[in-house]
N, CA, C and O of each residue as an XYZ file, in Angstrom:
372
protein
N      86.620    108.831    139.631
C      86.434    107.005    138.882
C      85.036    107.159    140.216
O      84.938    107.406    141.418
N      84.202    106.842    139.101
C      82.622    105.932    139.803
C      83.072    104.764    140.677
O      83.950    103.919    140.851
N      81.018    105.630    141.456
C      81.769    104.348    142.428
C      81.390    103.043    141.739
O      80.760    102.929    140.688
N      82.094    101.662    142.845
C      81.934    100.691    142.004
C      82.689    100.083    141.002
O      82.409     98.972    140.553
N      83.650    100.770    140.624
C      84.903    100.764    139.787
C      86.185    100.308    140.878
O      86.850     99.283    140.726
N      86.341    101.112    141.794
C      87.485    101.178    142.830
C      88.907    101.226    141.901
O      89.201    101.962    140.959
N      89.858     99.855    142.729
C      90.640    100.079    141.958
C      91.204     99.781    140.403
O      92.073    100.347    139.740
N      90.251     98.548    140.091
C      90.117     98.713    138.336
C      89.830    100.534    137.654
O      90.530    101.064    136.791
N      89.087    100.926    138.086
C      88.473    102.294    137.278
C      90.471    102.979    137.452
O      91.262    103.382    136.600
N      90.538    102.874    138.352
C      92.308    103.964    138.986
C      92.342    103.388    137.694
O      91.831    103.832    136.666
N      93.095    102.198    137.878
C      94.647    101.529    137.244
C      94.573    101.366    135.702
O      95.518    101.051    134.978
N      92.852    101.723    135.181
C      91.977    101.374    134.161
C      93.025    103.218    133.300
O      93.888    103.220    132.422
N      92.454    104.365    134.007
C      92.641    105.149    133.740
C      94.210    105.658    133.454
O      94.518    106.485    132.596
N      95.119    104.988    134.353
C      96.171    105.158    134.652
C      97.338    104.882    132.793
O      98.061    105.479    131.995
N      96.585    103.264    133.164
C      97.207    102.336    131.634
C      97.029    103.876    131.198
O      97.735    104.835    131.511
N      95.337    103.820    130.001
C      94.773    104.864    129.280
C      95.805    105.782    128.910
O      96.246    106.128    127.814
N      96.177    106.196    130.477
C      97.059    108.185    130.399
C      98.831    107.258    129.929
O      99.733    107.836    129.323
N      98.896    105.944    130.358
C     100.474    105.984    129.939
C     100.231    105.427    128.166
O     101.071    105.705    127.309
N      99.276    104.825    127.927
C      99.337    104.444    126.480
C      99.371    105.308    125.344
O      99.771    105.029    124.213
N      98.651    106.989    126.002
C      99.016    108.336    125.257
C      98.537    108.329    123.992
O      98.962    109.074    123.109
N      97.330    107.212    123.801
C      96.834    106.926    122.908
C      95.353    108.223    122.564
O      94.939    108.919    123.492
N      94.901    108.304    121.493
C      93.621    109.027    120.846
C      92.580    107.575    121.223
O      92.391    106.691    120.388
N      92.226    107.561    122.050
C      90.803    106.443    122.690
C      90.243    106.102    121.040
O      90.461    105.021    120.494
N      89.666    106.976    120.538
C      88.783    106.646    119.328
C      89.779    106.241    117.976
O      89.124    105.976    116.968
N      91.083    106.171    117.846
C      92.023    105.793    117.241
C      92.490    104.566    118.130
O      93.412    104.191    117.406
N      92.494    103.817    119.031
C      92.460    102.619    119.165
C      91.201    101.310    118.961
O      91.310    100.094    118.805
N      89.916    102.306    119.058
C      88.948    101.436    118.789
C      89.142    101.411    117.884
O      88.903    100.247    117.564
N      89.675    102.266    116.498
C      88.978    102.236    115.211
C      90.104    100.991    114.815
O      89.823    100.113    113.999
N      91.760    101.086    115.713
C      92.749     99.669    115.051
C      91.844     98.398    115.920
O      91.864     97.243    115.493
N      91.044     98.786    117.208
C      91.329     97.438    117.897
C      89.622     96.868    117.518
O      89.133     95.863    118.034
N      89.088     97.531    116.775
C      87.393     96.456    116.476
C      87.515     97.073    114.845
O      87.832     98.172    114.389
N      87.062     95.669    114.188
C      86.326     95.689    113.231
C      85.637     96.829    112.544
O      85.469     97.762    113.328
N      85.270     97.017    111.567
C      83.882     98.292    110.955
C      83.043     96.784    110.324
O      81.889     96.532    110.673
N      83.772     95.940    109.433
C      83.268     95.171    108.906
C      82.958     93.816    109.012
O      83.783     93.218    108.320
N      82.203     93.050    109.519
C      82.644     91.628    110.258
C      81.131     90.608    109.371
O      80.080     91.054    108.910
N      81.649     89.161    109.433
C      80.386     88.369    108.652
C      79.099     88.490    109.059
O      78.560     87.765    109.896
N      78.667     89.267    108.560
C      77.467     89.650    108.959
C      76.661     88.271    108.606
O      77.611     87.527    108.362
N      75.818     87.707    108.480
C      74.618     86.337    108.711
C      73.603     86.496    107.790
O      73.191     85.389    107.443
N      72.956     87.516    107.183
C      72.326     88.039    106.217
C      73.636     88.143    104.616
O      73.643     87.366    103.662
N      74.211     88.877    104.750
C      75.613     89.152    103.285
C      76.049     86.975    103.390
O      76.233     86.262    102.403
N      76.082     86.520    104.845
C      76.917     84.823    104.047
C      76.033     84.907    102.954
O      76.199     85.277    101.792
N      74.402     84.198    103.993
C      73.740     83.470    102.919
C      73.363     84.625    101.513
O      73.519     84.128    100.397
N      73.108     85.418    101.544
C      73.424     86.279    100.057
C      74.089     85.626     98.803
O      73.801     85.156     97.703
N      75.509     85.963     99.901
C      76.678     85.022     98.833
C      76.273     83.656     98.443
O      76.438     83.128     97.343
N      75.573     83.028     99.774
C      75.615     81.521     99.260
C      75.034     81.376     98.112
O      75.470     80.979     97.031
N      73.381     81.950     98.647
C      72.575     82.235     97.724
C      73.067     81.847     95.913
O      73.257     80.995     95.046
N      73.052     83.362     96.326
C      74.383     84.008     94.596
C      75.013     82.611     94.248
O      74.327     82.144     93.338
N      75.810     81.928     94.510
C      76.910     81.418     94.057
C      76.149     79.941     93.509
O      76.417     79.553     92.372
N      74.977     78.970     94.571
C      74.040     77.854     94.558
C      73.764     78.603     92.785
O      74.331     77.972     91.893
N      73.230     79.424     92.497
C      72.064     80.273     91.727
C      73.517     80.403     90.595
O      72.935     80.615     89.532
N      74.912     80.392     90.287
C      76.370     80.333     89.349
C      76.519     81.797     89.390
O      77.586     82.169     88.901
N      75.558     82.976     89.945
C      76.621     83.900     90.709
C      77.859     84.503     91.505
O      77.522     85.581     91.994
N      78.990     84.220     91.759
C      80.260     83.990     92.047
C      80.415     85.497     93.103
O      80.738     85.473     94.291
N      80.019     87.009     92.119
C      80.423     88.171     92.535
C      79.946     88.559     93.487
O      80.166     89.764     93.364
N      79.144     88.380     94.896
C      78.640     88.464     96.178
C      79.742     88.014     96.724
O      80.291     88.667     97.612
N      80.245     86.829     96.286
C      81.598     86.423     97.533
C      82.324     87.004     97.287
O      83.115     87.185     98.212
N      82.646     87.695     96.029
C      83.776     87.580     95.863
C      83.720     89.179     96.529
O      84.564     89.511     97.361
N      82.871     89.927     96.174
C      82.676     91.226     97.068
C      83.050     91.121     98.685
O      83.859     91.716     99.396
N      82.402     90.429     98.841
C      82.097     89.670    100.868
C      83.430     90.061    101.277
O      83.635     91.000    102.045
N      84.783     88.985    100.510
C      85.777     88.566    100.876
C      86.584     90.118    100.115
O      87.454     90.512    100.892
N      86.541     90.528     99.538
C      87.145     91.380     99.840
C      86.856     92.187    101.013
O      87.544     91.763    101.941
N      86.151     93.145    101.362
C      85.438     93.840    102.116
C      85.957     93.377    103.519
O      86.415     94.146    104.365
N      85.778     91.534    103.708
C      86.224     91.429    104.975
C      87.400     90.574    104.867
O      87.716     89.740    105.717
N      88.423     90.960    103.129
C      90.486     91.500    103.861
C      90.160     92.225    104.352
O      89.807     91.785    105.446
N      89.985     93.327    104.285
C      90.072     94.986    105.461
C      89.347     95.228    105.835
O      88.921     96.328    105.480
N      88.421     94.334    107.033
C      88.203     94.784    108.055
C      87.878     96.411    108.622
O      87.031     97.303    108.588
N      88.982     96.121    109.061
C      88.916     97.992    109.933
C      89.352     98.936    109.243
O      89.564    100.015    109.795
N      89.550     98.797    108.119
C      89.409     99.682    106.833
C      88.798    100.175    106.379
O      88.130     99.322    105.793
N      88.159    101.744    105.972
C      86.993    102.238    105.650
C      87.031    102.109    104.626
O      87.935    102.285    103.809
N      85.737    101.681    104.520
C      85.597    101.115    102.390
C      83.960    102.256    102.653
O      83.151    102.020    103.551
N      83.775    103.732    101.387
C      82.816    103.920    101.924
C      81.405    103.311    100.909
O      80.180    103.440    100.889
N      83.027    102.228     99.744
C      81.472    101.946     98.939
C      81.611    101.193     98.983
O      81.906    100.623     97.933
N      81.534    100.314    100.402
C      80.671     98.861    100.746
C      80.137     99.069    101.747
O      80.104     98.136    102.550
N      79.403    100.562    102.175
C      79.303    100.722    103.855
C      77.592    100.143    104.246
O      76.921    100.535    105.200
N      77.257     99.325    103.407
C      76.107     98.275    103.272
C      76.662     97.231    103.458
O      76.238     96.222    102.894
N      77.811     97.178    104.336
C      78.189     96.219    104.863
C      78.344     96.148    106.089
O      78.398     95.079    106.698
N      78.435     97.257    106.599
C      78.309     97.446    108.268
C      76.963     97.648    108.728
O      76.875     98.003    109.903
N      75.810     97.498    108.037
C      74.594     98.134    108.714
C      73.740     96.156    108.771
O      73.876     95.266    107.931
N      72.946     96.128    110.073
C      72.442     95.041    110.291
C      71.708     95.188    108.859
O      71.587     96.011    107.952
N      71.240     93.727    109.254
C      70.182     92.933    108.097
C      68.684     93.821    108.821
O      68.342     94.216    109.935
N      67.956     93.816    107.019
C      66.906     94.342    107.431
C      65.342     93.641    107.723
O      65.240     92.587    107.094
N      64.169     93.960    108.484
C      63.452     93.005    108.600
C      63.751     91.110    107.940
O      63.995     89.967    108.325
N      63.436     92.155    106.419
C      63.330     90.571    105.443
C      64.521     89.852    105.019
O      64.511     88.975    104.155
N      65.889     90.382    105.863
C      66.880     89.885    105.553
C      67.606     89.063    106.387
O      68.561     88.373    106.031
N      66.762     89.205    108.441
C      66.766     88.277    109.171
C      66.656     87.301    108.769
O      65.632     86.900    108.217
N      68.526     86.120    109.075
C      68.635     85.235    108.697
C      68.267     84.295    110.627
O      69.037     84.408    111.581
N      66.999     83.519    110.642
C      67.162     82.837    110.896
C      67.129     81.319    111.526
O      66.577     80.604    112.362
N      67.867     81.352    110.771
C      68.418     78.882    111.088
C      70.302     79.421    109.567
O      70.475     79.891    108.443
N      71.008     78.943    110.589
C      72.344     78.839    109.483
C      73.042     77.262    109.745
O      72.553     76.453    110.534
N      73.564     77.153    109.397
C      73.948     75.587    109.207
C      75.636     75.601    109.898
O      76.248     74.701    110.472
N      76.057     77.061    109.552
C      77.621     76.614    109.821
C      78.645     77.148    111.088
O      79.854     77.347    111.215
N      76.980     77.297    112.258
C      77.247     77.308    113.622
C      77.313     78.422    114.132
O      77.285     78.457    115.362
N      77.401     79.458    113.519
C      77.300     81.093    113.515
C      75.461     81.050    114.555
O      74.888     82.102    114.839
């Protein structure tokens, strides 16, 4: 056990070994691959205001299965590019 982890580290290793799960599989089921990123939400809102609701429907579909691999929607996993960064939001995020 690395220095500084003490009993917590020992307890964690014991629990990990008891669960007998592949750690990568556990992480895949515990951490969503797709999250509601501000730049995607902003793009869906902007398109909707202009009358195009397809980006909203696509975003809704992607976020409906956030733990599933969706290669056709790989772009939804990436952070914003410099020109996509949302500097101010109005929904509390």
